[in-house]
N, C-alpha and C positions, 0 to 999 in steps of 0.2 A: 544448390542452396539458394534460396531467395535473397537477393541483395537488399541491404538496408536502404531506407529512404529518408529524406529530409524535406520538410516544407516549412515555410516561414510566412509571416504576415508582414507585407511591405507595401507602403503607399496605398493602404486601404484594400489590399487584395492578398489572397493566399497564392503562393507560388511554390511549386515543387522544384527543388534544385538538386544538383549532384551532391552525393554525400561527401565529396572531396572539396566542395566549394566553401570558402569562408562565409559564415553567416552572422557572426557577431564580432564587435570590436574587442580587442584585448582589454579595453578599459570598462567593459560591461560589468556592473556591480554584481551581477549574478555569478560571473566567473571569478572576480577578484575577492568577493566577500560572501558568496553564497546567499546574496540578497535577492531571493526569488522563491517561487513556489512551483510545484509540479504535480502531475497526476499520471498514472499509468493505467491505460484502458486496454482490455483484452480485445483482440481482433479475431473473430471466429466466423467462418463462413463468408469471409470477405467483408464483414460488417463489424461495427462496434456496438453490441447489443446493450451495454450498460453505460454508454457515454453520458447520458443525462445525469446519473448519480455523480459522476466525476466532475461534470460542469458545476454542479452545486457546490461540491467541496473545493474546487479550484477558486471559485468566487469567494467562498468563506475564508480560505487561506490568504488570498490576496487582500481581503479586508483586514485581517489580523495584522498583516505587515504594512498596510497602508500603501499598497501598490495599485496604481491605476489599472483597471480591468478594461480590455478593449471590447468586451461584450461577448455573450455566448455565441452569437452568429460568427464572429471572427474566429473563435476557438473551433467551432464546428467546421469552418471553411478550411483551416489549416489541417485538421484531422482528415477531412475528406480528400484534400490534395495529396496527403501522404498515403492514405489507404486505398484510393481509387485504383481498381485493377489488381489488387492484392489477391493471390491465389486462394480460392475458397477452402482448399484442403491443407493450408498451412496456417497454424495459429501464430498470431503476431502479438507483440507488445508495443503499443503506441504510447510514447511518453510525450506529454505536453509540458513545455517549460515557459514560465512567465516570469521575467525578471524586471528589475527597476531600470534597466539599461544604464544610462549615464547619470540618472537622477537629474536634478535641476530642471524639472519640467519636460524632459525628453519623453517621448512615448515609450511604453514598455516594450521589451523584446518578447515576441511570441513565436515559439518554434514547436514543431511536432517531429519526433523521430520515431521511425518504425523499423523493427527488426523481428526476425523469427524468434519465437519463444525458445530459449536454450534447452538442449536435450537434458541437462541436469535438472532443470525446473520440471520438465515433464516426468522425469524419473521420480523425483520427490513427490510429485502429485499422486503417483500410483503406488510407490513403495513406502512412503512416509519418511519421517526425519527423526534423527537423534538430536536432542535439545539439551542445552545447559542453561541454568538460571544465573543471571548476572545482575548485580545491583546498579541502578542508575545513580544512586548516591544522593537522592533527595526524598523528603517525606512525600507520602502519597497525596497530601492535600496542599502542597506548597505551590504548585504551578497555578492553582485556581486563583490565588491572590498575587500572582507575579506575572502580569501580562507581557513583560519584557522577555520572558522565557519562551514566548510564542507557543504555549501549550495548545494542542489541538490543530495546529497548522502544519500542512505538509510542505516543509521548506526544503530548499536545496542544501541546507547545512546538515548533511548526512554523514559527516566524517566519523562521529561517534558511533552511529549505527553500523557503518562499514567496519570500524575497528572491532566492534562487538562480534561481528560475523567472523572476522579473521581470527579472533581469539578462540571462538568456538571450533573453527577448523584446526587450530593448533593443538587442541586437546581431544581431537577425534570426533567432534560433533558437527552436525550440519547447520544448526541454527540456535537461536537464543530466545529465552523469555526474560525480559527485563523486569526487575522488581524495584520497589521503593526502598527507602532506607530502613523501614521497619518490616520489610519482607512481604508487602502486598504485591500481587500480580499486576503488572502494567500492560505491556504489549511486547510483540516481537519487533526487531529493528525494521522489518518491512511487512508486518502482519498484525492481525488482531487475534488475541487468544480467546478461544471458546472451549468450554468443557461441559461434559454431561454428568450430572449427579442428581440423585433423588427424583428421577423422572423428568428433569428439566435441562434445558440448555442455559449455560451461564456465560457472561462476559463481564469484564471489569467496567466500572463507571467512567464516563468521559470526563467527569469532574476532576480526575487525577491528572488531566492534561494530556491524555493519550489521544491519538488520532481516531476520530469516529470512522469505523470501518464500513465501507459501502457493501462489501460482500457479507459481512456479519449482519448488517441491517436487512439485507435481502433474505438471508437464511432465516433470521428470527421472524420476519413477516410471514414467510411461507411455512415455517414450523408451526407458528400459532394457528394458521389457517388449517393446518393438517392435524391439529389436536396435540401438538407437542409443546407444552408450556415453556416459556423462556423467562429469564430473570437477569437483571443487572446486579451483579454481586461483587462486593469487595473481597475477593478471594485471596488465598495465600498459596505458597508452594505446596504446603501440606494438603490443601484442597485439591491441587492438581494431581498429586500422588494418589489421593483417595478416590479420584474421579473414575467414572466408568470409561471415559474416553476424553482425550484432549486433542484439539486441532489448532493449527495456525492457519488463519484465513487471509487471503489477499486476492486482489483482482486478477492477477496473472496466474498464480499457482493454484487458486481455488482453495478447497478445504484439504489441507495436508495433515495426515494423522501423525501425532507424536508417538513414536514407537519405543523411544527410550528417553527418560528424563533424569538428568544428573546421574547417568550411569546405570539407572534402574530400568530394566525392560518392562514395558507395559503394553496392554492390549487395548482394544477399542470396543469390546462387548458387542461386536457385530454392528455398530451404529454408523460407521463411516459410509457405508453404502446408502443408508437413508439420507444422511446429510448431503451427499453428492447428488442424489436423485432430486432432492428439494432444490438445490442450486441449479440443476440442469433443466428444470421445468420451463 
């Protein structure tokens, strides 16, 4: 098995270090308060083919939190330090972390962690997932007027997301679709929701405070070019049940077919192959 790797930005340069070497102080605000942002980029063929999309979103997230950004060149450098020499036949997940460090004018902490994509993730990519819907407990339009809730930012504060996943596992499901207080579809804890209905691909509006999906954006651009119309739609769980197909999209897992929703088996109308072909182009 390929060993995990770590790289960090230190004294103006990217350095690869042993995974066992301490790289942050225990007082780092990213550790103590989740005060930071991150991105997860797929490593395929020994490269990061979609890194540019993640750089844009990392900068956007840092801006929402008011965290100083060291520049895209610094992020590229730590990713390159981690990915350099990675086997071309092993898919990897490169996670970039940017935290506030100690605050009070200290430079941000910038790290890149690289590990092989877990076997369970690869299984879900090919076999699909069973999903339950869970309420996030806020109205769909609330975060748009509440910037302190950090809607649309990919922050390190993922405790609720992980708890949702554990709850899904406890009831025999693999993953979650989060919904608003009034039952509108939002997103998965680590994914964007896309469904096919009426000859179109649909996804929820980012104005609800969900994270703008890089994989979803790439799919919609390629689908439109291929003659498959797309739409930003304020959907409901009923819409998902009535859809021809439902997928959870993420940078590492790709387009994962939802095969069961709230205990109800469902198919994909043979559309998953087309979705994957578009993403693989």
